[in-house]
C-alpha positions as CSV (number, residue, x, y, z in Angstrom):
1,M,0.3,7.8,-58.2
2,K,-2.5,8.9,-60.6
3,I,-1.3,10.2,-64.0
4,L,-3.7,11.8,-66.5
5,V,-2.6,11.2,-70.1
6,V,-4.2,13.7,-72.5
7,E,-3.6,12.2,-76.0
8,D,-5.9,11.9,-79.1
9,D,-3.9,9.2,-80.8
10,I,-5.5,6.0,-79.5
11,T,-2.5,3.7,-80.4
12,L,0.0,6.0,-78.7
13,M,-2.3,6.3,-75.7
14,K,-2.4,2.5,-75.4
15,V,1.4,2.3,-75.5
16,M,1.8,5.0,-72.8
17,E,-0.8,3.3,-70.7
18,L,0.9,-0.1,-70.8
19,T,4.3,1.5,-70.1
20,L,3.0,3.4,-67.1
21,K,1.0,0.6,-65.6
22,R,4.1,-1.7,-65.7
23,S,5.6,0.8,-63.3
24,N,2.5,0.7,-61.0
25,Y,1.1,4.1,-62.1
26,K,-2.6,4.5,-62.2
27,V,-3.6,5.9,-65.6
28,I,-6.5,8.2,-66.4
29,Q,-7.2,8.9,-70.1
30,A,-8.6,12.0,-71.9
31,R,-8.6,12.6,-75.7
32,F,-9.9,16.2,-75.7
33,G,-9.0,19.3,-73.8
34,E,-12.5,19.9,-72.3
35,E,-12.6,16.3,-71.2
36,A,-9.1,16.7,-69.6
37,L,-10.2,19.7,-67.6
38,K,-13.2,17.9,-66.2
39,K,-11.1,14.9,-65.2
40,I,-8.5,17.1,-63.5
41,K,-11.3,18.5,-61.4
42,K,-13.0,15.1,-60.7
43,D,-10.1,12.6,-60.5
44,K,-7.4,14.9,-59.1
45,P,-4.4,13.4,-60.9
46,E,-1.0,14.1,-59.4
47,L,0.7,14.4,-62.8
48,I,-0.5,15.3,-66.3
49,L,1.1,14.2,-69.6
50,L,-0.3,16.8,-72.1
51,D,-0.3,16.6,-75.9
52,M,0.3,20.0,-77.3
53,V,-2.1,19.5,-80.2
54,L,-5.6,18.2,-79.5
55,P,-8.8,18.1,-81.7
56,D,-10.6,20.8,-79.7
57,T,-7.8,23.0,-78.4
58,N,-4.0,23.1,-77.8
59,G,-1.7,22.5,-74.8
60,I,-0.8,26.1,-74.3
61,L,-4.5,27.1,-73.8
62,I,-5.0,24.3,-71.3
63,M,-1.8,25.3,-69.4
64,E,-3.0,28.9,-69.3
65,Q,-6.3,27.7,-67.7
66,L,-4.3,25.5,-65.2
67,Q,-2.3,28.6,-64.2
68,K,-5.5,30.1,-62.8
69,K,-6.0,27.1,-60.4
70,P,-4.1,27.0,-57.2
71,D,-2.1,23.8,-56.6
72,H,-2.7,22.4,-60.0
73,P,-0.8,19.2,-60.8
74,P,2.6,19.3,-62.6
75,V,2.6,18.9,-66.4
76,I,4.9,17.2,-68.9
77,V,4.1,18.4,-72.4
78,M,4.3,16.0,-75.4
79,T,4.8,17.2,-79.0
80,A,5.6,16.0,-82.5
81,H,5.2,19.1,-84.5
82,S,5.4,22.1,-82.1
83,S,8.1,24.7,-82.6
84,E,10.9,25.3,-80.2
85,E,9.2,28.6,-79.3
86,T,6.0,26.7,-78.3
87,I,8.0,24.4,-76.0
88,I,9.7,27.3,-74.4
89,Q,6.3,29.0,-73.8
90,A,5.0,25.8,-72.2
91,L,8.0,25.7,-69.9
92,R,7.5,29.3,-69.0
93,L,3.9,28.4,-68.1
94,G,5.2,25.8,-65.6
95,A,5.7,22.6,-67.6
96,K,8.2,20.4,-65.7
97,D,9.6,18.7,-68.9
98,F,8.8,17.9,-72.5
99,I,8.8,14.7,-74.5
100,I,9.3,14.6,-78.3
101,K,7.2,12.1,-80.2
102,P,7.9,9.5,-81.4
103,F,9.8,8.4,-78.3
104,Q,11.6,5.4,-76.9
105,N,9.7,3.8,-74.0
106,D,12.7,3.9,-71.7
107,D,13.3,7.6,-72.3
108,F,9.6,8.3,-71.9
109,L,9.5,6.4,-68.6
110,E,12.7,8.0,-67.3
111,R,11.3,11.5,-67.9
112,V,8.1,10.6,-66.1
113,N,10.0,9.0,-63.2
114,R,12.2,12.0,-62.8
115,V,9.2,14.4,-62.4
116,V,7.5,11.9,-60.1
117,R,10.6,11.9,-57.9
118,E,10.4,15.7,-57.7
119,I,6.8,15.5,-56.8
120,N,7.5,12.9,-54.0
121,F,10.4,15.0,-52.7
122,K,8.1,18.1,-52.6
123,K,5.4,16.1,-50.7
124,E,7.9,14.8,-48.2
125,E,9.3,18.3,-47.7
126,E,5.8,19.7,-47.2
127,R,5.0,16.8,-44.7
128,I,8.2,17.6,-42.7
129,I,7.4,21.3,-42.7
130,K,3.8,20.6,-41.5
131,E,5.0,18.2,-38.8
132,K,7.6,20.8,-37.7
133,E,4.8,23.5,-37.5
134,I,2.6,21.1,-35.5
135,L,5.5,20.3,-33.2
136,L,6.4,23.9,-32.7
137,E,2.7,24.6,-31.8
138,E,2.7,21.7,-29.4
139,L,6.0,22.9,-27.8
140,K,4.5,26.4,-27.5
141,S,1.4,25.0,-25.9
142,I,3.4,22.9,-23.5
143,Q,5.6,25.9,-22.5
144,E,2.5,28.0,-21.9
145,M,1.0,25.2,-19.8
146,K,4.3,24.8,-17.9
147,N,4.4,28.5,-17.2
148,K,0.8,28.4,-15.9
149,F,1.6,25.3,-13.9
150,L,4.7,26.8,-12.3
151,D,2.8,30.0,-11.5
152,M,0.1,28.0,-9.8
153,I,2.6,25.9,-7.8
154,I,4.5,29.0,-6.7
155,H,1.2,30.6,-5.6
156,N,-0.1,27.5,-3.9
157,L,3.1,26.9,-2.0
158,K,3.5,30.5,-1.0
159,N,0.2,30.7,0.9
160,P,0.8,27.6,3.2
161,L,4.5,28.5,3.6
162,N,3.5,32.0,4.8
163,S,1.0,30.4,7.1
164,V,3.6,28.0,8.6
165,L,6.1,30.8,9.0
166,G,3.5,33.1,10.5
167,F,2.3,30.7,13.1
168,A,5.8,29.5,13.9
169,S,6.8,33.1,14.6
170,I,3.8,33.5,16.9
171,L,4.7,30.3,18.8
172,A,8.2,31.5,19.2
173,T,7.5,35.1,20.3
174,R,4.2,35.0,22.3
175,E,3.0,33.6,25.5
176,L,0.1,31.3,24.5
177,S,-2.2,28.9,26.3
178,A,-1.9,25.2,25.8
179,K,-5.1,25.3,23.7
180,E,-3.8,28.0,21.5
181,K,-0.5,26.2,21.0
182,M,-2.3,23.0,20.0
183,E,-4.5,25.0,17.6
184,Y,-1.5,26.6,15.9
185,Y,0.5,23.3,15.8
186,K,-2.5,21.7,14.0
187,I,-2.6,24.5,11.4
188,I,1.2,24.2,10.8
189,E,0.8,20.4,10.4
190,E,-2.1,20.8,8.0
191,Q,-0.3,23.4,5.9
192,G,2.9,21.2,5.9
193,K,0.9,18.2,4.7
194,R,-0.7,20.4,2.0
195,M,2.8,21.4,0.7
196,L,4.0,17.8,0.9
197,I,1.1,16.6,-1.2
198,M,1.9,19.2,-3.9
199,L,5.6,18.3,-3.9
200,D,4.8,14.6,-4.0
201,D,2.6,15.1,-7.0
202,L,5.3,17.1,-8.8
203,L,7.9,14.4,-8.1
204,K,5.7,11.6,-9.3
205,D,4.9,13.5,-12.6
206,S,8.6,14.3,-13.1
207,F,9.6,10.6,-12.5
208,Y,6.9,9.5,-14.9
209,R,8.1,11.8,-17.7
210,E,11.7,10.7,-17.2
211,G,10.8,7.0,-17.2
212,K,11.9,6.4,-13.6
213,L,8.8,4.6,-12.3
214,P,9.0,1.0,-13.4
215,L,6.3,-1.3,-11.8
216,Q,7.1,-4.1,-9.5
217,Y,4.7,-6.9,-10.1
218,N,3.6,-9.4,-7.4
219,E,0.6,-11.8,-7.1
220,L,-1.5,-10.3,-4.4
221,E,-5.0,-10.5,-2.8
222,L,-6.7,-7.2,-3.3
223,K,-8.5,-7.1,0.1
224,N,-5.3,-7.6,2.0
225,I,-3.4,-4.7,0.3
226,L,-6.4,-2.3,0.7
227,T,-7.4,-3.2,4.3
228,P,-5.0,-0.6,5.9
229,S,-6.3,2.1,3.5
230,I,-9.9,1.2,4.3
231,S,-9.2,1.5,8.1
232,N,-7.6,4.9,7.7
233,T,-10.5,6.0,5.4
234,E,-13.1,4.9,8.1
235,L,-11.3,7.1,10.7
236,K,-11.2,10.1,8.3
237,A,-14.8,9.6,7.3
238,A,-15.9,9.6,11.0
239,E,-13.9,12.8,11.6
240,K,-15.5,14.6,8.6
241,K,-19.0,13.2,9.3
242,I,-19.2,11.4,5.9
243,N,-20.6,7.9,5.5
244,F,-18.0,5.5,4.1
245,L,-18.9,2.0,2.9
246,S,-16.6,-0.7,1.5
247,S,-17.6,-3.9,-0.2
248,L,-14.7,-6.0,-1.6
249,D,-15.3,-9.6,-2.8
250,E,-13.1,-12.2,-1.2
251,H,-10.2,-13.9,-2.9
252,L,-9.7,-11.3,-5.6
253,N,-6.2,-12.3,-6.6
254,I,-4.3,-10.0,-9.0
255,T,-0.8,-9.6,-10.3
256,C,0.1,-5.9,-9.9
257,D,2.3,-3.4,-8.3
258,G,0.5,-3.3,-5.0
259,E,2.1,-0.1,-3.7
260,K,1.1,1.8,-6.9
261,L,-2.4,0.4,-6.9
262,V,-2.9,1.4,-3.3
263,E,-1.8,4.9,-4.2
264,V,-4.3,5.0,-7.0
265,V,-7.2,3.9,-4.8
266,E,-6.2,6.3,-2.0
267,N,-5.9,9.2,-4.5
268,L,-9.5,8.5,-5.8
269,I,-10.8,8.3,-2.2
270,D,-9.1,11.5,-1.3
271,N,-10.7,13.2,-4.3
272,A,-14.1,11.9,-3.2
273,F,-13.5,13.4,0.3
274,K,-12.6,16.8,-1.3
275,F,-15.9,17.1,-3.1
276,T,-18.3,15.3,-0.8
277,P,-20.1,17.4,1.8
278,R,-20.8,16.6,5.4
279,G,-23.5,13.9,5.6
280,G,-22.6,12.6,2.1
281,Q,-21.5,9.1,1.2
282,I,-18.4,7.5,-0.3
283,K,-18.3,3.9,-1.4
284,L,-15.4,1.6,-2.4
285,T,-16.3,-1.7,-4.2
286,A,-14.3,-4.4,-5.9
287,K,-15.5,-7.5,-7.8
288,E,-14.4,-10.0,-10.4
289,V,-15.3,-9.3,-14.0
290,D,-15.8,-12.3,-16.4
291,N,-13.1,-14.3,-14.7
292,T,-10.5,-12.2,-16.6
293,G,-10.1,-9.1,-14.4
294,I,-11.1,-7.0,-11.4
295,S,-13.3,-3.9,-11.3
296,I,-12.6,-1.3,-8.6
297,T,-15.1,1.5,-8.1
298,V,-15.0,4.6,-6.0
299,S,-18.2,6.5,-5.9
300,D,-19.5,9.5,-4.0
301,T,-22.6,11.7,-3.6
302,G,-20.6,14.9,-3.8
303,I,-20.9,18.0,-6.1
304,G,-19.8,16.2,-9.2
305,I,-17.5,17.4,-12.0
306,P,-18.6,20.1,-14.5
307,E,-19.3,18.7,-17.9
308,N,-16.7,20.9,-19.6
309,L,-14.0,19.3,-17.4
310,L,-14.9,15.7,-17.8
311,D,-12.7,15.1,-20.9
312,K,-9.8,17.0,-19.4
313,I,-9.5,15.5,-15.9
314,F,-6.8,13.0,-16.9
315,L,-4.6,15.5,-18.7
316,G,-2.6,16.5,-15.6
317,T,-2.8,20.3,-16.0
318,P,-3.5,23.2,-13.6
319,L,-6.6,23.9,-15.7
320,V,-8.4,20.9,-14.0
321,S,-7.3,21.6,-10.5
322,R,-10.2,22.6,-8.4
323,K,-10.6,23.7,-4.8
324,G,-12.3,21.2,-2.5
325,L,-15.4,22.0,-0.5
326,R,-13.1,22.7,2.5
327,S,-10.7,24.8,0.4
328,E,-8.3,21.8,-0.2
329,R,-6.0,22.5,-3.2
330,G,-4.2,20.2,-5.5
331,T,-1.9,20.3,-8.5
332,G,-4.2,18.7,-11.0
333,L,-1.7,15.8,-11.4
334,G,-3.4,13.2,-9.2
335,L,-5.9,11.7,-11.7
336,S,-3.3,12.0,-14.5
337,F,-0.9,9.9,-12.4
338,C,-3.7,7.4,-11.6
339,K,-4.5,6.9,-15.3
340,K,-0.8,6.4,-16.2
341,I,-0.4,3.7,-13.5
342,I,-3.6,1.9,-14.6
343,D,-2.6,2.1,-18.3
344,M,0.7,0.6,-17.5
345,H,-1.1,-2.4,-15.9
346,G,-2.9,-2.9,-19.2
347,G,-6.2,-1.7,-17.6
348,N,-8.5,1.3,-18.1
349,I,-10.1,4.0,-15.9
350,E,-13.4,5.8,-16.6
351,V,-15.3,8.6,-14.9
352,E,-19.0,9.1,-14.7
353,S,-20.3,12.3,-13.1
354,K,-23.2,14.7,-12.8
355,E,-23.1,18.0,-11.1
356,E,-24.8,18.0,-7.7
357,K,-25.3,14.2,-8.0
358,G,-21.9,12.8,-7.5
359,T,-19.0,11.0,-9.2
360,K,-18.1,7.4,-10.0
361,V,-14.6,6.3,-11.0
362,I,-14.4,2.8,-12.4
363,I,-11.1,1.0,-12.8
364,F,-10.7,-2.3,-14.7
365,L,-7.5,-4.3,-14.3
366,P,-6.6,-7.6,-15.9
367,K,-5.7,-10.3,-13.4
368,T,-2.4,-10.7,-15.1
369,P,-0.9,-7.6,-16.8
370,R,0.2,-7.8,-20.5
371,K,3.7,-9.2,-20.5
372,S,4.7,-7.1,-23.5
373,Y,3.6,-3.9,-21.8
374,S,6.4,-1.9,-20.4
375,W,7.3,1.6,-19.1
376,E,8.8,2.4,-22.5
377,D,5.6,1.4,-24.2
378,E,3.7,3.9,-22.0
379,M,6.2,6.7,-22.7
380,K,5.8,6.1,-26.5
381,R,2.1,6.0,-26.2
382,N,2.0,9.4,-24.5
383,A,4.7,11.0,-26.6
């Protein structure tokens, strides 16, 4: 703590300086009132020891000037000749205590320490109040986000549910051709899948927040665990008239939660399909990086991500949920979930995108996850 000592007696100044420094206080010195005011402005002391009688002014006048400044440091006045009335006047102007000269060093230090304790208590109180205000603002923001999120989920579930009920009613009450029945069954299936995806995203996010998704690590070969996903993606790409390419290096061994990693890659590929038009291209690649890790990239030639959303896409909020080119809807949780899983493996995930040019998502995973990294670490990291 910085203490400004305003005292014109050089010998007494030295005594106070040595006494304060022994208690690890930083001492700033001033012998005149004008000098003291300049050092208060420049050095910003946290406590002032002020002699009541100075060569160019007196302590009362200095305290009156300090009263005009907001948040001025506390003052302990020191006097040898001042009257009781002057001391009372100083206390009325806000002095925290007074010291009568000559003084015993122990008494002098005890009075300083007492005021310092008050200052530290006030700082801690202000810190707690500020943290409480920040926390309340965060809780308010979270509640608002939660309300928006629930509104969006209710709205998004209501539409496909009405569609399912409507077409189910038609199938049950009307005579339809086989072609019409197949068409309606397909719509019901698509809307059911849409609802299932939304509910699945919600469950994953809920499990994550409650700490119920520990990872199960196994040593695996990347190409082996991704081959079924690649086969399904090739079929989907053919149906949507999108060119899908995959290039995975051989023998990419990694210790990871295979099921969760597959979910991440499939989520990224699904996002690429949502925003890549007919005739576009999606590419999945994987390669070794510096013999320490593996890089997995999903790129597309789709519509890209607006620049104002790039720094928000991993937040997991309805604000970043966008309709796909074929009116596909999501919850906005998918990429957030991907990032959490990659973070828990000790890796990182980055996105590069330009509107109307396409998007590239790059994952880096260490071959062996950090042993000290746990689910609890991730929860603390995101708290």
